[in-house]
C-alpha positions as CSV (number, residue, x, y, z in Angstrom):
1,M,4.5,86.2,2.9
2,A,1.7,83.9,1.7
3,Y,0.2,81.5,4.2
4,S,1.6,78.5,2.2
5,D,5.1,79.8,3.0
6,A,4.3,80.7,6.6
7,V,4.7,78.6,9.7
8,I,1.4,76.6,10.3
9,P,-0.1,76.3,13.7
10,I,0.1,72.6,14.7
11,S,-3.6,72.7,15.8
12,H,-4.6,73.3,12.2
13,I,-3.6,69.7,11.3
14,R,-6.3,68.3,13.6
15,Q,-8.8,70.9,12.4
16,F,-8.0,70.2,8.8
17,L,-8.7,66.5,9.2
18,F,-12.0,67.4,11.0
19,C,-13.0,69.7,8.1
20,P,-10.6,71.4,5.6
21,R,-12.7,74.5,5.8
22,I,-11.7,75.4,9.3
23,P,-8.0,76.3,8.6
24,W,-9.2,77.9,5.3
25,F,-11.6,80.2,7.2
26,K,-8.9,81.0,9.7
27,Q,-6.0,81.7,7.4
28,V,-7.5,82.7,4.1
29,M,-10.7,84.5,5.3
30,A,-9.2,85.6,8.7
31,F,-12.5,84.6,10.4
32,E,-12.1,84.0,14.1
33,P,-15.5,83.1,15.7
34,P,-16.1,83.7,19.4
35,E,-14.8,81.0,21.6
36,Q,-17.3,78.2,22.0
37,G,-18.2,76.8,25.5
38,W,-16.5,73.5,24.8
39,V,-13.2,75.3,24.1
40,S,-13.2,77.0,27.5
41,Q,-14.3,73.7,29.1
42,G,-11.3,72.0,27.5
43,K,-8.9,74.7,28.8
44,R,-10.2,74.3,32.4
45,W,-9.9,70.5,32.0
46,H,-6.3,70.8,30.9
47,Q,-5.5,72.9,34.0
48,A,-7.1,70.3,36.3
49,Q,-5.3,67.3,34.8
50,N,-1.7,68.5,35.1
51,P,-0.9,67.4,38.7
52,R,-2.9,64.1,38.5
53,H,-0.6,61.9,36.4
54,K,3.0,62.9,36.8
55,R,4.2,59.7,38.4
56,R,2.7,57.5,35.7
57,L,4.4,59.4,32.9
58,N,7.9,59.2,34.5
59,Q,8.2,55.6,33.2
60,Y,9.4,56.7,29.8
61,I,12.7,58.4,30.7
62,K,15.0,58.4,33.7
63,G,15.3,61.4,36.1
64,P,15.9,63.9,37.3
65,L,12.9,65.1,35.4
66,Q,11.4,68.5,34.7
67,H,7.7,68.9,33.9
68,A,6.6,72.0,32.0
69,T,3.2,72.9,30.5
70,D,2.3,75.0,27.5
71,V,5.7,74.6,26.0
72,Y,6.2,76.5,22.7
73,V,7.9,74.6,19.9
74,R,8.7,75.4,16.3
75,S,10.0,73.4,13.4
76,E,11.6,75.5,10.6
77,S,12.1,72.4,8.5
78,L,8.4,71.5,8.5
79,G,7.0,75.0,8.8
80,L,5.1,74.3,12.1
81,H,4.7,75.8,15.5
82,G,2.5,75.4,18.6
83,Y,2.2,74.8,22.3
84,I,2.7,71.3,23.8
85,D,0.3,70.6,26.6
86,E,3.0,69.0,28.7
87,L,6.7,68.2,28.2
88,I,8.6,65.9,30.5
89,S,12.3,66.1,30.0
90,N,15.8,65.3,31.3
91,Q,19.1,66.5,29.9
92,S,18.8,64.7,26.6
93,Q,15.3,63.2,26.2
94,C,11.7,64.2,26.5
95,V,8.1,62.9,26.5
96,V,5.5,64.9,24.6
97,V,2.1,64.7,26.3
98,E,-1.2,65.9,24.9
99,Y,-4.5,66.0,26.8
100,K,-7.7,65.2,25.2
101,V,-11.2,65.4,26.8
102,D,-12.7,62.5,24.9
103,T,-12.3,58.9,26.1
104,H,-12.2,57.1,22.7
105,K,-9.3,55.5,21.0
106,P,-6.9,58.0,19.5
107,T,-7.9,59.3,16.1
108,L,-5.5,59.8,13.2
109,A,-5.8,63.6,13.7
110,Q,-4.8,63.3,17.3
111,K,-1.8,61.0,16.4
112,L,-0.7,63.4,13.6
113,Q,-0.9,66.4,16.0
114,L,1.2,64.5,18.5
115,M,3.7,63.6,15.8
116,A,4.0,67.2,14.7
117,Y,4.5,68.4,18.3
118,S,7.2,65.7,18.8
119,L,9.1,66.6,15.6
120,A,8.9,70.3,16.5
121,A,10.1,69.5,20.0
122,A,13.1,67.5,18.8
123,E,14.1,70.3,16.4
124,S,13.5,73.4,18.6
125,L,14.6,71.9,21.9
126,D,17.4,69.7,20.6
127,L,16.0,66.7,22.6
128,N,15.4,63.1,21.6
129,V,11.7,62.3,21.9
130,A,11.5,59.1,23.8
131,A,7.7,58.9,23.7
132,G,4.5,60.6,22.6
133,V,1.5,60.1,24.9
134,L,-2.1,61.0,24.7
135,L,-3.9,61.4,28.1
136,K,-7.6,61.0,27.5
137,G,-10.7,61.4,29.6
138,D,-9.9,62.1,33.2
139,A,-6.2,61.3,32.5
140,R,-6.7,57.6,33.4
141,K,-6.6,56.5,29.8
142,Q,-3.0,56.8,28.6
143,F,-2.1,55.9,25.0
144,Q,1.5,55.8,23.9
145,I,1.6,56.7,20.2
146,Y,4.4,55.1,18.1
147,L,6.1,57.9,16.3
148,D,7.3,55.9,13.4
149,Q,8.2,56.6,9.8
150,H,4.7,55.7,8.5
151,L,3.1,58.3,10.8
152,K,5.7,60.9,9.7
153,L,5.0,60.3,6.0
154,T,1.2,60.6,6.7
155,L,1.9,63.9,8.4
156,L,3.9,65.2,5.5
157,R,1.1,64.2,3.1
158,V,-1.5,66.0,5.2
159,L,0.7,69.1,5.6
160,A,1.0,69.3,1.8
161,E,-2.8,69.0,1.4
162,L,-3.3,71.6,4.1
163,R,-1.0,74.0,2.4
164,A,-2.7,73.4,-1.0
165,V,-6.1,74.2,0.5
166,T,-4.9,77.4,2.3
167,R,-3.0,78.5,-0.8
168,S,-6.3,78.5,-2.7
169,H,-8.9,81.3,-2.6
170,R,-11.7,78.9,-3.2
171,M,-13.6,77.5,-0.2
172,P,-12.7,73.7,-0.1
173,S,-15.2,71.0,-0.3
174,S,-16.2,69.4,2.9
175,S,-17.3,65.8,3.5
176,A,-18.2,66.7,7.2
177,S,-21.2,64.9,8.5
178,D,-24.2,66.7,10.0
179,A,-22.9,65.7,13.5
180,K,-19.6,67.4,12.8
181,C,-21.3,70.5,11.3
182,D,-23.6,70.8,14.3
183,Q,-20.6,71.3,16.7
184,C,-18.6,73.5,14.3
185,E,-18.2,77.2,15.1
186,Y,-17.9,78.0,11.4
187,L,-21.2,76.5,10.4
188,R,-22.8,79.9,9.8
189,Y,-20.1,80.7,7.2
190,C,-20.4,77.6,5.1
191,N,-23.8,78.4,3.4
192,D,-24.2,74.9,2.0
193,R,-25.2,73.0,5.1
């Protein structure tokens, strides 16, 4: 099965918007560089954040509530799969929560990733998504992301572009800045930076 027909990891959406070469290196060239220090730092940060904010997130749906972390979701209709950082749910609704280490306003890439997780959760868990929330920094910055039709259409456009790039055997162009390239684990593979 060609990658363009396969189920795409949801994390590739954010990576594609950072630089289209990252998912291309992963899927087409099958390069998987060693884990960078900031990745393991992010994993430790996720584990530390989980118990700190539960009461604040309970405002979106009524209880009794269940909190689960690293919840696997899959959308056959969109061809996506991944692990949600945290899912808060009752019998019929859920809140999709993603943790981000940075403290800046949410980026388009972060919003689209959250939208993709929300659509996959609705489909695979058969729950109505009441809210999508980004917890940023030390989990004190909480951003509710409006999961509207405009964001969904943007996601569908980006997914089509991502599939087109990974369908090709040519390394895609990159408009990444030097600052982005300096932090990229694939820099040594680009040969044009």
